[in-house]
BAROVEX-979565 format. One line per 3 residues: number of its first residue (from 1); their letters; for each residue x negated, y, z of N, C-alpha, C. Coordinates in steps of 0.2 Angstrom, whole numbers, plus 5000, padded with zeros to 4 digits. Each point is the difference from the previous one (the first is absolute). Example, Ala and Ser with C-alpha at 12.3 -4.5 7.8 and 13.67 -1.06 7.14 Angstrom:
<recs>
1	AS	4934,4972,5039,5004,5006,5000,4996,5006,5000  5002,5005,4996,4996,5006,5001,5004,5005,5003
</recs>
This chain:
<recs>
1	MTH	4949,5077,4928,5003,4997,4995,5004,4994,5002  5006,4999,4999,5004,4994,5001,4999,4994,4997  5001,4995,5003,4999,4993,4995,5008,4997,5002
4	APL	5001,4995,4995,5007,4997,5001,4999,4994,5005  5005,4999,5003,5001,4996,5005,4998,4992,4998  4997,4995,5002,4999,4993,4998,5006,4998,4997
7	ADR	5007,5000,5003,5006,4999,4996,5000,5001,4994  4999,5008,4998,5001,5001,4993,4995,4997,4996  4995,5000,5003,4994,4997,4994,5002,4994,4999
10	LFF	5003,4995,5005,5001,4993,4999,5008,5000,4995  5004,5003,5004,5007,4999,4996,5001,5005,4993  4997,5004,5000,5003,5007,4995,4993,5002,4996
13	AGA	4995,4995,4999,4994,5003,4996,5000,5003,4994  5006,4996,4996,5000,5004,4993,5007,5004,5000  5004,5001,5006,5005,5003,4998,5000,5008,5000
16	RRR	5003,5004,4997,4999,5005,5000,5003,5007,5006  5006,4995,5004,5005,5001,5005,5002,4994,5003  5001,5000,5006,5003,4995,5005,5007,5001,4999
19	SLA	5003,4996,5002,5008,5000,5000,5001,5000,5009  5007,5003,4999,5002,5000,5008,5002,4994,5003  5001,4995,4996,5001,4992,5002,4995,4997,5002
22	ADL	4994,5001,4996,4993,4998,5001,4997,5003,5007  5001,5006,5001,4998,5003,5006,5003,4997,5007  5008,4999,4998,5003,4998,5006,4998,4992,5002
25	ALV	4999,4997,4995,4998,4994,5001,4994,4998,5003  4994,5005,4999,4994,5000,5003,5002,5002,5008  5004,5005,5001,5003,5001,5006,5002,4995,5005
28	VAG	5003,4998,4996,5006,4993,5004,4993,4995,5001  4995,4997,4996,4995,4997,5001,4996,5002,5005  4998,5006,5000,4996,5002,5006,5003,4999,5005
31	SML	5006,5002,5002,5004,4999,5007,4999,4993,5000  5002,4996,4997,5001,4992,5001,4993,4998,5002  4994,5002,4996,4994,4998,5003,4998,5001,5006
34	VAL	5003,5005,5003,4999,5003,5008,5004,4995,5004  5006,5000,4998,5004,4995,5003,4999,4993,5002  4997,4998,4994,4996,4994,5000,4994,4998,5006
37	CAK	4996,5006,4999,4994,4999,5004,5001,5001,5008  5005,5004,5001,5004,5002,5007,5001,4993,5003  5001,4995,4996,5001,4994,5003,4995,4995,5001
40	VQL	4993,5002,4998,4995,4996,5000,4996,5003,5006  5001,4996,5005,4997,5000,5007,4992,4999,5000  4995,5002,5001,4994,4997,5001,4998,5000,5008
43	PMW	4997,4995,5003,4998,5000,5007,4993,5005,5001  5000,5005,5003,4995,5004,5001,4998,5001,5007  4996,5003,5002,4997,5001,5006,4999,5009,5001
46	PAP	5003,5004,5004,5004,4998,5007,5008,4999,4997  5003,5002,4994,5006,5000,4999,5001,4997,4994  5006,4995,4998,5000,4997,4994,5004,5006,4994
49	MTL	4996,5000,4994,5002,5004,4995,5004,4997,4994  5004,5004,4996,5002,4998,4994,4997,5003,4994  5001,4998,4995,4996,5004,4994,5006,5007,4998
52	QPF	5004,5002,5003,5005,5004,4998,4995,5007,4998  4996,5001,5006,4996,5008,4998,4997,4997,4993  4997,4996,4999,4995,4999,4994,5005,5001,4994
55	AVL	5004,4997,5000,5006,5000,4995,5001,5007,4998  5001,5005,5005,5003,5008,5000,4993,5002,4996  4995,4998,5002,4994,5004,4997,4999,4998,4993
58	LVG	5002,4993,4997,4998,4999,4993,5006,5001,4997  5006,5002,5004,5006,5001,4995,4997,5007,4998  4999,5005,5004,5000,5006,5000,4993,5001,4994
61	AAL	4995,4996,5002,4994,4999,4995,5003,4999,4992  5004,4994,4999,5000,4998,4995,5006,5003,4996  5005,5004,5003,5005,5004,4997,4999,5007,5000
64	GMR	4995,5002,5003,5001,5008,5000,5002,5003,5006  5001,5007,5000,5002,5004,5006,5007,5000,4999  5004,5001,4994,5008,5001,5001,5002,4992,5000
67	RGA	4999,4996,4997,5004,4993,4999,4998,4996,5007  4994,5001,5003,4996,4997,5006,5005,5002,5006  5001,5008,5000,5004,5002,5005,5007,4998,5000
70	AAL	5003,4999,4993,5007,4998,5000,5000,4993,5001  4996,4996,4998,5000,4991,5002,5001,5000,5009  4996,5005,5003,5001,5001,5007,5007,5001,5002
73	AVY	5002,5004,4997,5006,5004,5002,5006,4996,4999  4998,4996,4995,5005,4993,4998,5001,4996,5005  4994,4998,5002,4998,4995,5005,5003,5003,5007
76	LLE	4999,5004,5002,5005,5004,5006,5008,4999,5000  5001,5003,4993,5007,4998,4999,5003,4992,5000  4997,4996,4997,5000,4993,5000,5002,4998,5008
79	GAA	4994,5001,5004,5000,4999,5006,5007,5004,5005  5000,5006,4998,5006,5003,5004,5007,4997,4999  5001,4997,4992,5005,4997,4998,5001,4994,5003
82	GLP	4996,4997,5005,4999,4993,5003,4997,4995,4997  4996,5001,4995,4997,4995,4995,4995,4998,5004  4997,4993,5001,4996,4998,5004,4993,5000,4998
85	VFA	4998,5008,4998,4994,5002,4998,4993,5001,5004  5003,5003,5007,4994,5001,5005,4997,4994,5003  4995,5002,5003,4995,4994,5003,5004,4994,5005
88	GPV	5004,5006,5003,5006,4995,5005,5005,4997,4998  5003,4996,5004,5006,4997,4998,5006,5004,5000  4999,5007,5002,5007,5004,5000,4998,5005,4995
91	AGI	5007,5002,4997,4999,5004,4996,5006,5005,4999  5001,5006,4998,5005,5004,5002,4997,5007,5001  5006,5005,5001,4997,5007,5001,4998,4998,5008
94	TYF	5002,4998,5004,4997,4999,5006,4992,4999,5001  4998,4996,4995,4993,4999,5000,4996,5006,5001  5003,5007,4996,4997,5006,5000,4999,5003,5006
97	AGP	5001,4997,5006,5001,5003,5007,4995,4996,5003  4997,4995,4999,4996,4995,5002,4992,5002,5001  4995,4997,5002,4993,5002,5001,4997,5000,4993
100	SAG	5002,4996,4995,4996,5001,4994,5003,5005,4996  5005,5005,5002,5003,5005,4994,4996,5005,4998  4995,5003,5005,4994,5003,4997,4996,4999,4994
103	YLF	4998,4993,5001,4998,4997,4995,5001,5000,4993  5009,4998,5001,5004,5000,4994,5000,5007,4996  5002,5003,5005,5001,5009,4996,4993,5002,4997
106	AFP	4995,4998,5003,4993,5000,4996,4999,4999,4994  5004,4993,4998,4998,4996,4995,5001,5004,4992  5005,5003,5000,5000,5006,4993,4996,5004,4999
109	VAA	4998,5004,5006,4994,5004,5000,4994,4998,4999  4998,4994,5001,4993,4996,5000,5000,4999,4993  5005,4997,4997,5001,4996,4994,4999,5007,4995
112	AVV	5004,5006,5001,4998,5007,4995,4994,5001,5002  4996,5001,5004,4992,5001,5001,4996,4996,4998  5001,4994,5000,4996,4996,4998,5000,5000,4991
115	GAL	5007,5000,4998,5000,5000,4992,4997,5006,4998  5002,5006,5002,4997,5006,4999,4992,5000,5000  4996,4997,5005,4994,4998,4999,4997,4996,4995
118	CEL	5003,4995,4998,5000,4996,4996,5001,5003,4992  5005,5004,5001,5001,5003,4992,4993,5006,4999  4997,5002,5006,4996,5004,4999,4992,4995,4998
121	GMG	5001,4994,4999,4995,4996,4999,4997,4995,5005  5002,5001,5006,4997,4997,5007,5001,4993,5001  5005,4997,4995,5001,4992,5000,4996,4996,4995
124	RRI	4995,5003,4996,4996,4997,4996,4994,4997,5003  4996,5003,5007,4994,4997,5000,5002,4998,5008  4997,4994,5003,5001,4998,5007,4999,5006,5005
127	ATA	4995,5005,4999,4998,5004,5006,5006,5004,5000  5001,5003,4994,5005,5006,5000,5009,4996,5002  5000,4994,4998,5006,4997,5001,5000,4999,5008
130	AMA	4996,4998,5003,4998,4999,5006,5004,5007,5005  4997,5004,4997,5001,5009,5003,5007,5000,4999  5003,4999,4995,5006,5002,4998,5006,4994,5005
133	MAV	4998,4994,5001,5003,4996,5003,5000,5002,5008  4995,5001,5002,4998,5004,5007,5004,5006,5002  5002,5003,4995,5004,5006,5001,5007,4998,5001
136	GQV	5001,4995,4995,5007,4997,5000,5002,4997,5008  4995,4996,5001,5001,4998,5007,5001,5004,5006  4996,5005,5000,5000,5006,5004,5006,5002,5002
139	IIL	5003,5002,4994,5007,5003,5001,5005,4995,5002  5001,4995,4999,5003,4993,5002,4998,5001,5008  4995,5000,5001,4998,4998,5008,5003,5006,5004
142	CGG	5000,5007,4997,5001,5006,5001,5007,5000,5003  5003,4998,4994,5009,5000,5002,5002,4995,5006  4996,4994,4999,5002,4995,5005,4997,5005,5006
145	FLW	4994,5001,5002,4998,5003,5007,5006,5006,5003  5001,5004,4994,5003,5006,5002,5008,4998,5002  5003,4994,4997,5007,4997,5002,4999,4998,5008
148	LAF	4995,4996,5002,4999,4995,5004,4997,5006,5007  4997,5006,4999,4998,5004,5004,5007,5003,5003  5004,5002,4997,5007,5000,5004,5004,4997,5003
151	QVG	4998,4993,4999,5004,4995,5003,4996,4996,5007  4993,5001,4999,4997,4996,5005,4993,5004,5002  4999,5006,4998,4994,5005,5001,4995,5000,4997
154	ISA	4996,5004,4999,4993,5000,4996,4995,4994,5000  4999,5000,5006,4995,4994,5002,5002,4995,4997  5006,4997,5002,5001,4994,4998,5004,4999,4994
157	AFF	5001,5004,4997,5001,5001,4992,4994,5000,4996  4994,5002,5001,4995,5000,4998,4998,4993,5001  4999,4998,5006,4998,4992,5001,5004,4996,4996
160	EGV	5007,4999,5002,5004,4995,4996,5003,5001,4992  4998,5007,5000,5003,5001,4993,4994,5002,4994  4994,5001,5003,4994,5002,4995,4995,4994,5002
163	LKF	4997,5000,5004,4992,4997,5001,5003,4993,5000  5005,4997,5002,5002,4992,4999,4999,4998,4993  5002,5005,4996,5001,4997,4993,4994,5002,4996
166	LPG	4995,5004,5003,4994,5002,4996,4997,4993,4996  4999,4995,5004,4995,4995,4998,5004,4998,4992  5006,4998,5001,5004,4998,4993,5001,5004,4995
169	DVL	5001,5008,5002,5001,5005,4995,4994,5001,4997  4993,4999,5002,4993,5001,4997,5000,4993,4995  5003,4996,5002,5000,4992,4994,5005,5002,4996
172	KIA	5006,5003,5002,5005,5002,4994,4997,5005,4995  4996,5005,5002,4997,5005,4997,4994,4996,4995  4998,4997,5003,4994,4996,4995,5003,4997,4995
175	LAA	5004,4996,5001,5004,4995,4995,5003,5004,4995  5003,5007,5001,5004,5003,4997,4994,5004,4995  4995,5002,5003,4996,5003,4996,4995,4995,4994
178	LAL	5001,4995,5003,4996,4995,4995,5005,4998,4995  5006,4999,5003,5006,4998,4993,5000,5004,4995  5003,5008,5002,4998,5005,4995,4997,5001,4996
181	PWA	4994,5000,5000,4993,5002,4995,5000,4993,4997  5001,4994,5003,5001,4993,4996,5007,5001,4995  5003,5001,5001,5007,5001,4994,4999,5005,4995
184	WRQ	4997,5006,5003,4997,5004,4994,4995,4997,4995  4996,4997,5003,4995,4996,4996,5002,4995,4995  5006,4997,5002,5002,4995,4997,5004,5003,4993
187	IDG	5003,5006,5002,5003,5004,4994,4995,5002,4996  4995,5004,5002,4995,5004,4996,4995,4997,4997  4999,4994,5004,4993,4995,4999,4993,5004,5000
190	KPS	5000,5005,5007,4995,5004,5001,4998,4999,5008  4993,4999,5001,4999,5000,5007,5004,5004,5006  5000,4998,5004,5004,5005,5006,4996,5001,5007
193	V	4993,4998,4999,4997,5001,5006,4998,5007,5002
</recs>
């Protein structure tokens, strides 16, 4: 059984069908949220982090598989076009040759998978939302690890590209897993524990 994404319940509850313009607006809004969160730097140990992956997970969960993946594809296109949407100060096509490219390429896949899992109902309870978010975060980390492994080797890629980010990633998964069921509870008026 599939469930409508959160965005559908929020914006299209009484509508018989969605318009293309509304879908495009949600996709662009999702890409803008990721861009905004990419600029939010949080001091963490052993590596500073941004809220970018948190936004990727939430966009996938809220927009669903197709629109979530589309929002992240638009985000990547915005960055490739030179818009300042990435975490670093540099944008443009050359950013995709840098050390974070693997994470970026994994974003649409992670958003699609999290969106698909939430369409199966995993976004309504904290425990299942945490599982969906963890799967999405693993996809992002795998993309980053594989890209870095070709550049710096497997052990350095694992330490620098995965292990170092785990404390922050666990925090982002927890926040996303709390936020999504809370949003559903606000819409449905039902408990989400």
